[in-house]
C-alpha positions in Angstrom: -21.1 -206.8 -49.4 -23.7 -206.8 -46.5 -21.0 -205.1 -44.4 -20.3 -202.5 -47.0 -24.1 -201.8 -47.6 -24.3 -201.1 -44.0 -21.5 -198.6 -44.1 -23.1 -196.8 -47.0 -26.5 -196.8 -45.8 -26.0 -196.6 -42.0 -27.3 -193.0 -41.7 -29.3 -191.7 -44.7 -29.9 -188.4 -43.1 -26.3 -187.8 -42.5 -25.8 -188.7 -46.1 -28.3 -186.3 -47.3 -26.6 -183.6 -45.3 -22.9 -184.7 -46.4 -23.7 -185.0 -50.1 -24.5 -181.2 -50.5 -21.7 -180.2 -48.1 -19.2 -182.4 -50.0 -20.4 -180.9 -53.3 -19.9 -177.3 -51.8 -16.4 -178.3 -50.7 -15.6 -179.6 -53.8 -16.9 -176.6 -55.7 -15.0 -174.4 -53.2 -11.8 -176.0 -53.6 -12.1 -176.0 -57.4 -13.0 -172.4 -57.1 -10.2 -171.7 -55.1 -7.6 -173.7 -57.1 -8.9 -172.1 -60.2 -8.9 -168.4 -58.9 -5.4 -169.0 -57.5 -4.2 -170.3 -61.0 -5.6 -167.3 -62.8 -4.2 -164.9 -59.9 -0.7 -166.6 -60.5 -1.0 -166.3 -64.3 -1.9 -162.8 -64.0 0.9 -162.0 -61.6 3.4 -163.5 -64.0 1.8 -161.4 -66.8 2.3 -158.3 -64.6 6.0 -159.4 -63.8 6.7 -159.9 -67.5 5.3 -156.6 -68.6 7.0 -154.8 -65.7 10.4 -156.5 -66.8 9.7 -155.5 -70.5 9.1 -151.9 -69.2 12.3 -151.9 -67.1 14.5 -153.0 -70.1 12.9 -150.7 -72.4 13.3 -147.7 -69.9 16.9 -149.1 -69.2 17.9 -149.0 -72.8 16.3 -145.6 -73.3 18.2 -144.4 -70.3 21.6 -145.8 -71.6 20.9 -144.0 -75.2 20.0 -140.8 -73.4 23.2 -141.0 -71.2 25.3 -141.6 -74.2 23.8 -138.4 -75.9 24.1 -136.3 -72.9 27.8 -137.1 -72.7 28.0 -135.4 -76.0 27.1 -132.1 -74.7 30.3 -130.8 -72.9 31.7 -130.9 -76.5 28.8 -129.9 -78.4 27.5 -127.0 -76.1 30.7 -124.9 -76.3 31.9 -121.7 -77.7 34.8 -123.3 -79.4 32.8 -126.1 -81.1 30.7 -123.2 -82.7 33.8 -121.3 -83.7 35.3 -124.5 -85.3 32.0 -125.4 -87.2 29.2 -122.9 -88.1 31.8 -119.9 -87.9 34.9 -121.4 -89.5 34.9 -125.2 -90.3 38.2 -126.6 -88.8 38.6 -130.3 -89.8 41.7 -130.7 -87.5 39.5 -129.6 -84.5 36.6 -131.6 -85.4 39.0 -134.6 -85.9 40.5 -134.5 -82.5 37.3 -133.4 -80.4 34.6 -135.1 -82.5 36.2 -137.9 -84.4 38.7 -139.2 -81.9 37.0 -137.9 -78.5 33.5 -139.6 -79.3 35.2 -143.0 -80.1 37.8 -143.0 -77.4 35.8 -141.5 -74.6 32.1 -141.9 -75.6 32.3 -145.3 -77.3 30.6 -144.1 -80.5 32.0 -146.0 -83.3 30.6 -143.5 -86.1 30.3 -139.7 -85.6 28.7 -137.4 -88.2 29.1 -133.8 -88.6 25.9 -132.0 -90.3 25.8 -128.4 -91.4 22.6 -126.2 -90.8 21.1 -127.7 -93.9 21.3 -131.2 -92.7 24.0 -132.1 -95.1 26.9 -134.6 -93.9 30.2 -132.7 -94.0 32.3 -134.9 -91.8 32.2 -138.6 -90.9 34.5 -140.8 -88.7 34.5 -144.5 -88.2 36.6 -145.8 -85.2 38.1 -142.3 -85.0 39.1 -142.2 -88.6 37.7 -140.1 -91.3 35.6 -141.6 -93.8 33.6 -140.4 -97.0 30.5 -138.5 -95.8 28.5 -140.1 -98.7 28.8 -143.6 -97.3 26.7 -142.4 -94.1 23.9 -140.6 -95.9 21.5 -143.6 -94.8 22.5 -143.0 -91.3 22.1 -139.2 -91.8 18.7 -139.9 -93.3 17.7 -142.0 -90.1 19.0 -139.1 -87.8 17.3 -136.4 -89.9 14.0 -136.6 -87.6 16.0 -136.1 -84.4 18.0 -133.3 -85.9 14.7 -131.5 -87.0 13.2 -132.1 -83.6 16.2 -130.6 -81.9 16.3 -127.6 -84.2 12.4 -127.0 -83.5 13.1 -127.1 -79.7 15.9 -124.7 -80.0 14.2 -122.2 -82.2 11.3 -122.3 -79.5 13.6 -121.4 -76.6 15.2 -118.7 -78.6 11.7 -117.1 -79.5 10.7 -117.4 -75.9 13.9 -115.7 -74.9 15.1 -118.9 -72.9 18.8 -119.7 -72.8 20.1 -123.0 -74.3 20.7 -125.8 -72.3 22.1 -129.4 -72.4 18.8 -131.1 -71.3 16.9 -129.6 -74.5 19.8 -129.8 -76.9 20.3 -133.4 -77.2 18.4 -136.6 -78.0 19.3 -140.3 -77.5 17.2 -143.1 -79.2 17.8 -146.8 -80.0 17.8 -147.8 -83.9 18.2 -151.1 -85.6 20.4 -152.2 -88.4 20.7 -155.6 -89.8 19.5 -157.3 -86.7 21.7 -155.3 -84.5 20.6 -152.7 -81.9 22.3 -149.4 -81.9 22.4 -146.3 -79.8 22.3 -143.1 -81.7 22.7 -139.7 -80.1 22.2 -136.3 -81.8 23.2 -132.8 -80.3 23.3 -129.4 -81.6 26.5 -127.3 -81.5 25.7 -124.2 -79.5 27.5 -121.7 -77.7 27.7 -121.8 -73.7 28.1 -118.1 -73.5 25.8 -115.0 -74.5 28.2 -113.8 -77.3 25.8 -112.3 -79.8 28.0 -113.4 -83.0 27.9 -117.1 -81.6 24.2 -116.8 -80.7 23.2 -115.9 -84.2 25.0 -118.5 -86.0 23.1 -121.3 -87.5 24.1 -124.3 -85.4 25.7 -127.4 -86.9 24.7 -130.9 -85.4 26.6 -133.9 -84.5 25.4 -137.5 -84.7 27.0 -140.5 -82.9 26.3 -144.2 -83.5 27.2 -146.9 -80.9 26.3 -150.7 -81.3 24.7 -152.2 -78.1 27.3 -154.7 -76.6 26.8 -157.9 -74.7 28.6 -156.2 -71.7 26.1 -153.5 -71.7 23.1 -155.8 -71.6 25.0 -157.7 -68.9 25.2 -154.6 -66.7 21.4 -153.8 -67.8 20.6 -157.2 -66.5 22.2 -156.6 -63.3 20.9 -153.3 -62.6 17.3 -154.0 -63.1 17.7 -157.8 -62.0 16.4 -159.1 -65.2 18.6 -162.0 -65.8 19.8 -163.3 -69.2 19.2 -160.4 -71.5 20.5 -161.2 -75.0 19.9 -160.2 -78.5 18.5 -162.9 -80.8 20.4 -163.8 -83.8 18.9 -163.6 -87.1 16.6 -166.7 -87.6 16.7 -167.6 -84.0 13.5 -168.1 -82.2 12.8 -167.4 -78.5 11.1 -169.9 -76.2 7.4 -169.7 -75.7 7.9 -168.7 -71.9 10.8 -166.2 -72.7 10.0 -162.4 -72.5 11.1 -160.1 -75.4 11.5 -156.5 -76.5 11.2 -156.1 -80.3 12.3 -153.1 -82.2 9.9 -152.7 -85.3 10.4 -150.4 -88.1 8.5 -149.9 -91.5 10.2 -148.9 -94.6 10.6 -145.3 -94.0 12.4 -145.8 -90.6 9.5 -144.9 -88.4 8.1 -147.4 -85.6 5.9 -150.2 -86.7 6.0 -152.9 -89.3 8.4 -155.7 -89.4 10.7 -156.8 -86.5 14.4 -155.9 -87.1 15.9 -156.8 -83.6 14.9 -158.5 -80.6 16.0 -158.8 -77.0 14.8 -161.9 -75.0 15.3 -163.3 -71.6 13.6 -165.8 -69.2 11.3 -163.6 -67.0 10.7 -164.2 -63.3 7.4 -166.3 -62.6 6.3 -165.1 -59.1 2.9 -166.2 -59.6 3.7 -170.0 -60.8 6.0 -170.3 -57.9 3.6 -169.1 -55.4 0.9 -171.3 -56.9 3.2 -174.5 -56.4 4.0 -173.4 -53.0 0.2 -172.6 -52.1 -1.2 -175.8 -53.4 -0.5 -177.9 -50.4 -2.0 -175.3 -47.9 -5.0 -175.0 -50.1 -5.8 -178.7 -49.9 -5.4 -178.5 -46.2 -7.6 -175.5 -46.0 -10.5 -177.4 -47.8 -10.3 -180.0 -45.2 -10.7 -177.3 -42.6 -13.7 -175.7 -44.4 -16.3 -177.1 -41.7 -14.4 -175.5 -39.0 -14.0 -172.2 -40.8 -17.6 -172.1 -41.4 -18.5 -172.6 -37.6 -15.7 -169.7 -37.0 -17.4 -167.6 -39.6 -20.8 -168.1 -38.1 -19.5 -167.0 -34.7 -17.5 -164.1 -36.2 -20.7 -163.0 -38.2 -22.7 -162.7 -35.0 -19.8 -160.8 -33.3 -19.6 -158.4 -36.2 -23.2 -157.9 -36.2 -22.9 -157.0 -32.5 -20.1 -154.6 -33.3 -22.0 -153.1 -36.2 -24.7 -152.1 -33.7 -21.9 -150.5 -31.3 -20.3 -148.8 -34.5 -23.5 -147.3 -35.6 -24.1 -146.1 -32.0 -20.6 -144.4 -31.9 -21.1 -143.0 -35.4 -24.5 -141.4 -34.6 -22.8 -139.9 -31.6 -19.7 -138.6 -33.7 -22.2 -137.1 -36.1 -23.7 -135.2 -33.4 -20.8 -134.4 -31.2 -17.6 -132.4 -31.3 -14.7 -134.8 -31.5 -12.3 -132.4 -29.4 -14.6 -132.0 -26.3 -17.3 -134.5 -26.9 -19.9 -131.7 -26.5 -23.1 -131.5 -28.9 -22.2 -130.1 -32.3 -23.9 -127.6 -34.4 -26.3 -130.3 -35.7 -27.3 -131.4 -32.2 -27.6 -128.0 -31.2 -30.1 -127.0 -33.8 -32.2 -130.1 -32.8 -32.1 -129.2 -29.1 -32.9 -125.5 -29.9 -35.9 -126.9 -32.1 -37.0 -128.9 -29.0 -36.8 -126.0 -26.8 -38.8 -123.7 -29.2 -41.5 -126.3 -29.6 -42.0 -126.3 -25.8 -42.2 -122.4 -26.1 -45.1 -122.9 -28.4 -46.9 -125.1 -26.1 -45.8 -123.7 -22.5 -44.7 -120.3 -23.1 -41.7 -118.7 -21.3 -38.3 -117.8 -22.5 -35.3 -119.7 -23.8 -31.9 -118.0 -23.7 -29.2 -118.7 -26.4 -25.6 -117.6 -25.3 -22.8 -117.4 -27.7 -19.5 -117.6 -26.0 -16.2 -116.6 -27.5 -12.9 -116.9 -25.9 -10.9 -113.6 -25.9 -7.6 -113.4 -27.9 -7.6 -117.1 -28.4 -5.6 -116.7 -31.6 -2.7 -115.4 -29.6 -2.5 -118.7 -27.6 -2.4 -120.5 -31.0 0.3 -118.2 -32.2 2.6 -118.2 -29.1 2.0 -121.7 -27.6 0.9 -123.6 -30.5 -2.5 -125.2 -31.6 -2.1 -128.0 -29.1 -2.2 -125.5 -26.3 -5.1 -123.8 -27.9 -6.9 -127.3 -27.9 -6.0 -127.9 -24.3 -7.6 -124.6 -23.5 -10.8 -125.3 -25.3 -11.2 -128.7 -23.5 -10.3 -127.0 -20.2 -13.2 -124.2 -20.7 -15.7 -126.8 -21.8 -15.3 -128.7 -18.7 -15.6 -125.4 -16.8 -18.7 -124.5 -18.3 -20.4 -127.9 -18.3 -19.8 -127.9 -14.7 -22.0 -124.7 -13.7 -24.9 -125.3 -16.4 -28.1 -127.3 -15.5 -28.6 -130.8 -16.5 -31.6 -129.7 -18.6 -29.6 -126.9 -20.5 -27.2 -127.7 -23.5 -23.8 -126.7 -24.0 -22.5 -127.1 -27.6 -19.3 -126.2 -29.3 -19.8 -124.7 -32.9 -16.2 -124.7 -33.9 -12.9 -122.9 -33.2 -13.2 -121.1 -29.9 -17.1 -120.6 -29.9 -19.3 -122.3 -27.5 -23.1 -121.9 -27.1 -25.5 -122.6 -24.2 -29.3 -123.2 -24.5 -30.8 -122.3 -21.4 -34.4 -123.4 -21.1 -37.2 -122.1 -18.6 -35.5 -118.9 -18.0 -35.7 -115.3 -18.0 -33.7 -112.1 -18.4 -32.5 -112.2 -14.8 -31.5 -115.9 -14.6 -29.8 -115.5 -18.2 -27.8 -112.5 -16.9 -26.9 -114.4 -13.8 -25.6 -117.5 -15.8 -23.6 -115.2 -18.2 -21.9 -113.6 -15.0 -21.1 -117.1 -13.9 -19.6 -118.1 -17.2 -17.6 -115.1 -17.2 -16.4 -115.7 -13.7 -15.5 -119.2 -14.1 -13.5 -118.7 -17.4 -11.8 -115.6 -16.3 -8.2 -116.1 -14.6 -4.9 -117.9 -15.2 -4.9 -121.3 -16.8 -1.7 -123.6 -16.4 -1.5 -125.8 -19.7 1.2 -128.2 -20.6 3.0 -125.7 -22.5 2.7 -122.7 -20.2 0.4 -120.5 -18.4 -2.0 -118.1 -20.0 -4.8 -115.7 -18.9 -8.1 -116.6 -20.2 -11.3 -114.8 -20.5 -14.4 -114.7 -22.7 -17.1 -112.6 -24.1 -20.8 -113.6 -24.2 -23.8 -112.4 -26.5 -27.1 -113.4 -25.1 -30.6 -113.3 -26.9 -33.7 -114.2 -25.1 -36.2 -116.0 -27.2 -40.2 -115.9 -26.5 -41.2 -116.6 -30.1 -41.3 -120.3 -30.8 -41.3 -120.0 -34.5 -37.8 -118.5 -34.8 -35.1 -120.5 -36.7 -32.0 -121.8 -35.0 -29.8 -119.8 -37.7 -31.7 -116.6 -36.7 -31.3 -117.4 -32.8 -27.5 -118.0 -33.5 -27.2 -114.8 -35.6 -28.9 -112.8 -32.9 -26.6 -114.2 -30.1 -23.4 -113.6 -32.6 -24.6 -110.0 -32.7 -24.7 -109.6 -29.2 -21.3 -111.2 -28.8 -19.6 -108.8 -31.4 -21.2 -106.0 -29.2 -19.6 -107.3 -26.0 -16.2 -107.8 -27.8 -16.7 -104.2 -29.2 -17.2 -102.7 -25.8 -14.1 -104.2 -24.6 -14.3 -107.9 -24.1 -14.5 -109.8 -20.7 -18.3 -109.0 -20.5 -21.6 -110.0 -21.8 -24.4 -108.3 -23.9 -28.0 -108.8 -24.7 -29.3 -108.7 -28.1 -31.3 -105.6 -29.0 -33.0 -104.6 -32.3 -30.5 -101.8 -32.5 -27.8 -104.0 -33.1 -29.2 -105.4 -36.2 -29.5 -101.7 -37.6 -25.9 -101.0 -36.6 -24.8 -104.2 -38.5 -26.7 -103.3 -41.4 -25.4 -99.8 -41.3 -21.7 -100.9 -41.1 -22.4 -103.0 -44.1 -24.0 -100.2 -46.0 -21.1 -97.8 -45.2 -18.6 -100.9 -46.2 -20.4 -101.0 -49.6 -20.3 -97.5 -50.0 -16.7 -97.0 -49.2 -15.9 -99.7 -51.5 -17.8 -98.0 -54.3 -16.2 -94.7 -53.3 -12.7 -96.1 -53.6 -13.2 -98.0 -57.0 -14.7 -94.6 -58.4 -12.0 -92.6 -56.9 -14.6 -90.6 -55.1 -12.7 -89.8 -52.0 -11.9 -86.2 -50.8 -8.5 -85.2 -50.0 -7.9 -82.0 -48.0 -4.5 -80.6 -46.7 -3.6 -78.9 -43.3 -0.6 -76.6 -43.2 2.3 -77.2 -40.8 3.5 -73.8 -39.7 6.4 -72.3 -37.6 5.6 -70.1 -34.6 5.6 -67.0 -37.0 3.0 -68.5 -39.2 5.1 -69.4 -42.1 3.9 -72.6 -43.7 7.0 -75.3 -43.7 5.0 -78.4 -44.6 1.6 -79.8 -45.3 -0.3 -83.0 -44.3 -2.5 -84.9 -46.7 -5.8 -86.0 -45.0 -8.9 -87.8 -46.5 -12.6 -87.1 -46.2 -15.5 -89.2 -47.3 -19.2 -88.2 -47.9 -21.4 -91.0 -48.3 -24.1 -90.5 -51.0 -27.2 -90.7 -48.8 -25.7 -90.7 -45.2 -23.5 -87.7 -45.6 -20.1 -87.1 -44.2 -18.4 -90.1 -42.4 -15.8 -89.4 -39.8 -12.2 -90.6 -40.8 -12.3 -92.1 -37.3 -15.0 -94.4 -38.3 -14.2 -95.3 -42.1 -10.5 -95.5 -41.9 -10.6 -98.6 -39.4 -13.4 -99.7 -41.4 -11.3 -99.9 -44.4 -8.6 -101.8 -42.3 -11.1 -104.4 -41.3 -12.7 -104.8 -44.9 -9.3 -105.4 -46.7 -9.7 -101.9 -48.3 -6.7 -100.0 -46.7 -4.2 -100.8 -49.5 -6.6 -99.3 -52.2 -7.3 -96.3 -50.2 -3.9 -95.5 -49.2 -2.7 -95.8 -52.8 -5.5 -93.3 -53.9 -4.4 -90.7 -51.3 -0.7 -91.2 -52.1 -1.3 -90.6 -55.8 -3.2 -87.4 -55.3 -0.6 -86.1 -52.6 2.0 -86.7 -55.2 0.1 -84.9 -57.8 -0.6 -81.9 -55.7 2.9 -81.8 -54.3 3.9 -80.1 -57.7 1.8 -77.2 -56.7 3.9 -76.2 -53.7 7.7 -76.6 -54.4 9.8 -76.6 -51.7 7.3 -77.9 -49.3 7.1 -81.7 -48.1 3.6 -83.3 -48.2 3.3 -85.6 -45.4 1.2 -88.9 -46.0 -0.1 -91.3 -43.5 0.8 -95.1 -44.2 -0.8 -97.8 -42.2 0.6 -101.1 -40.9 -1.5 -102.9 -43.6 0.2 -101.0 -46.2 3.8 -101.5 -45.0 3.3 -105.3 -44.9 1.9 -105.5 -48.4 4.5 -107.2 -50.6 3.9 -104.7 -53.4 4.1 -101.5 -51.3 7.6 -100.3 -52.3 7.2 -101.1 -56.1 3.8 -99.3 -55.9 5.5 -96.3 -54.5 8.0 -96.4 -57.3 5.3 -96.7 -60.0 3.5 -93.7 -58.5 6.7 -91.6 -58.7 7.3 -92.4 -62.0 3.7 -91.7 -63.1 3.3 -88.4 -61.3 6.8 -87.2 -62.0 7.2 -86.7 -58.4 10.6 -86.8 -56.5 10.6 -88.8 -53.3 12.2 -86.0 -51.4 8.9 -84.1 -51.8 7.0 -86.7 -49.9 7.1 -87.5 -46.1 5.7 -90.8 -45.0 3.9 -90.9 -41.7 3.7 -94.0 -39.7 2.2 -94.9 -36.4 4.0 -96.7 -33.6 1.7 -99.9 -34.5 4.1 -100.4 -37.5 7.1 -100.8 -35.1 5.5 -103.2 -32.7 6.4 -106.5 -34.6 10.1 -105.2 -34.3 11.2 -107.4 -37.1 13.6 -107.2 -39.9 11.1 -106.8 -42.7 10.0 -103.5 -41.1 13.5 -102.2 -40.8 14.1 -103.2 -44.3 11.2 -101.5 -45.7 12.0 -98.3 -43.7 15.5 -98.2 -44.9 14.4 -98.7 -48.5 12.0 -95.8 -48.2 14.9 -93.7 -46.8 17.3 -94.8 -49.7 14.5 -93.7 -52.2 14.5 -90.3 -50.8 11.4 -90.3 -48.4 11.7 -88.9 -45.1 9.9 -90.8 -42.2 7.7 -89.3 -39.5 6.6 -91.3 -36.4 2.8 -90.2 -35.8 1.1 -90.3 -32.6 4.2 -90.5 -30.5 3.7 -91.2 -26.8 0.4 -92.9 -27.0 1.2 -96.4 -27.7 4.2 -98.4 -27.0 6.7 -95.7 -27.3 10.3 -97.1 -27.0 13.8 -95.4 -27.1 14.7 -98.6 -28.9 12.4 -97.8 -31.8 14.1 -94.6 -32.4 17.7 -96.0 -32.5 16.7 -99.1 -34.4 14.5 -97.6 -37.1 15.5 -94.8 -39.7 12.9 -91.9 -38.2 13.5 -88.4 -39.3 10.7 -86.6 -37.4 8.2 -87.4 -34.3 4.9 -86.0 -34.2 3.6 -85.4 -30.5 0.1 -86.5 -30.2 -2.9 -84.1 -29.8 -3.9 -85.8 -26.5 -0.9 -84.3 -24.7 -1.3 -80.9 -26.6 -5.2 -80.7 -25.4 -4.0 -81.0 -21.7 -1.4 -78.2 -22.0 -2.3 -75.4 -19.4 -4.5 -78.0 -17.6 -2.4 -80.9 -16.5 1.2 -80.1 -15.5 2.3 -83.7 -16.2 1.4 -83.0 -20.0 3.8 -80.3 -20.2 6.5 -82.4 -18.5 5.9 -85.3 -20.9 6.1 -82.8 -23.9 9.5 -81.3 -22.5 10.8 -84.8 -22.0 9.8 -85.9 -25.6 11.3 -82.8 -27.1 14.6 -83.2 -25.2 14.8 -86.8 -26.5 14.2 -85.7 -30.1 16.8 -83.1 -29.9 19.3 -85.8 -28.4 18.6 -88.0 -31.3 18.8 -85.1 -33.8 15.3 -85.5 -34.7 12.7 -82.9 -35.8 9.5 -82.5 -33.7 6.1 -81.2 -34.6 3.0 -81.0 -32.5 -0.5 -81.6 -33.9 -3.9 -80.4 -32.6 -2.7 -76.9 -31.3 -5.8 -74.9 -31.0 -5.0 -72.0 -28.6 -2.3 -69.5 -28.3 -1.5 -70.7 -24.6 -0.6 -74.1 -26.1 1.4 -72.5 -28.9 3.3 -70.4 -26.2 4.1 -73.4 -24.1 5.3 -75.4 -27.0 7.6 -72.5 -28.3 9.1 -72.4 -24.8 9.5 -76.1 -24.6 11.4 -76.0 -27.9 8.9 -77.4 -30.5 9.1 -75.0 -33.4 6.9 -76.6 -35.9 3.0 -76.8 -35.1 -0.2 -78.1 -36.8 -3.7 -77.3 -35.8 -6.9 -75.3 -35.9 -5.2 -72.4 -34.5 -3.7 -71.4 -38.0 -5.9 -73.6 -40.2 -8.3 -76.4 -40.6 -7.7 -79.0 -43.1 -8.5 -77.3 -46.4 -8.6 -78.0 -50.3 -5.6 -77.8 -52.4 -7.2 -74.6 -53.8 -7.1 -73.0 -50.5 -3.4 -74.0 -49.9 -2.6 -72.3 -53.4 -4.2 -69.2 -52.0 -2.1 -69.2 -48.8 1.2 -69.8 -50.7 0.3 -66.7 -53.0 0.2 -64.7 -49.8 3.9 -65.6 -49.1 2.8 -68.7 -47.2 2.0 -67.1 -44.0 -1.0 -67.8 -42.0 -2.6 -65.5 -39.1 -3.9 -66.8 -35.9 -7.6 -67.9 -35.8 -8.8 -68.2 -32.1 -11.4 -70.9 -32.2 -10.3 -72.2 -35.6 -10.8 -71.4 -39.1 -13.8 -72.9 -41.0 -12.9 -75.9 -43.1 -12.8 -75.1 -46.7 -14.6 -76.9 -49.7 -13.3 -80.5 -50.2 -11.3 -81.5 -53.3 -13.2 -84.0 -55.1 -10.7 -86.6 -56.3 -11.0 -88.1 -59.9 -7.9 -90.2 -60.4 -6.4 -92.5 -63.0 -6.9 -96.3 -62.6 -5.4 -97.7 -59.7 -2.0 -99.6 -59.2 -2.7 -103.4 -59.0 -1.5 -104.6 -55.5 
């Protein structure tokens, strides 16, 4: 005993430490084992639920498959003819009584008329008294009613019948046995109106679920030992089961009529037994784990500090280039403006946009675009001072904050950036030519907000790109006014199109004797407060603002309406590339032709060479469809863009219009006359008509006539005039006299049209 006492009391301080530690270990082990047991029990419960669900789904699938096998016989014209049209017992006995038994394994088959009455019954392919199956018919009445409702809804909606909606398979129980009951309407598989209007009969099949089918179900879903409990037989407590209950009316719920049982898999219990030994070993190593956890905690704390630093860096920097992002840019600019308040001077903000960057993404892919952005970021970083800030705001847009500067230094830096970023760049996917445009705003007010400074630099960048790209521009107050004016005109144009408040005028196309042979429709717009706006401004504005489809639709409707005034004359209407690419373009033209009562042969569609630039099959299809509808196609501004003999041979063009830029140089530039003669010869070789626009002098008319151009358009005969003025011209036998210096433009026709066609 003294020896034992010495062992127990040898080190009381260690015992004081050991007791709580032992308690902690015991509690931890008990908690771990208890948690493992709870988890194992939950896993077993989930496994049991999964198996029960699989069994139910499998049985439902078997029932549906049986019912679906009925449809080749029931969804058939012959079936309708031999039931609803003329009841044929011989046909029914062969195709339903024997077929359902021999091939579909239905021991019982019933035929029900459109009122739900049993008019035919078969047991094991032999006919029986239908009255004996009234109970089965009553059980199936709900299924038949559901099929008839679905069928009626589909007929009311104009939808065709199909096998997926005209059959139902369910499980039912009788006397402790589970049966598969299938129901299907007898419907035609053609659109014969006589068969479609017949009130459909119905077929019901009954099949007892067999042990072999339960075995296949077990094998398919890997749920072993599924069997049907016999009446009075009780299942084991650990066994899983699927019960089929019905109340006295045949609906689910109430007493149990049949039960399927099996021994479920117990993965949780198995895992618990295998894990119990390792758990005990884990309890012995808790002390070591505590030390390791302490070490890992310290390591994690250090990692957390590093992660926080990385997260802060990511929140303030661009992920692709590592440059400051918009948030850090605003902070740096705030710091720079604070110094402006204290020290004075200037701060320059430069907004840099890569020219035609979208083309790089479209041709070489976004990876090439990302590579180009990183390349240019490195280039710019190499030429700015350490006290300056280069940030990426997104896309292809960079911004520089240049502190302690002036206008001359800012311009010098902008030039260096332009020189650095201009030139060929070799990427992994190919070589591209890179350039940029720069907008600069020079700040001297320390109270300016970063958003306002960036807006000013953006306006200057917009001006630089508008001037031709590859250059820089400083922000000026007038730019703000220009943008506001553009916004005002955009709003006014949108309202004018919405109110159909656009003028349409017409310019005659005449031969050299002054006879009117055609008319071109042109649009004019007068802003309520700013007066007339040139088409050369508001039409591109409509393109940029997404209004071109509505504007073009408005002009086309008015041209079609006015075309009835001048029978025998074609009215030419310009159609933009935006309209041609619109999916509803052709459908809209057809609606306008029907609405206005206009023939397509009265309208000539004028397109520019820009429509043909993509040279794609869609453009060819649209142009050919226009020709098939009866429209003629004219190629406007020929010779100014990407003229190609291939266009004229591939696309269905009827006429080419020589651009006014060549006409204005006739008699001044010998090359202009040579070009015109070449165009006319080309057109004649391809059997195309030719018209020259912008003819203003007798000398131009004479040269064109000598060159072989017989149709001209221009101020020499008439300016664009209102439709009423064209009426007056046509009353004068459609002949015009020459006006040297051009005729004054007649009052414009105010357009008030009916509601616009939806795009």
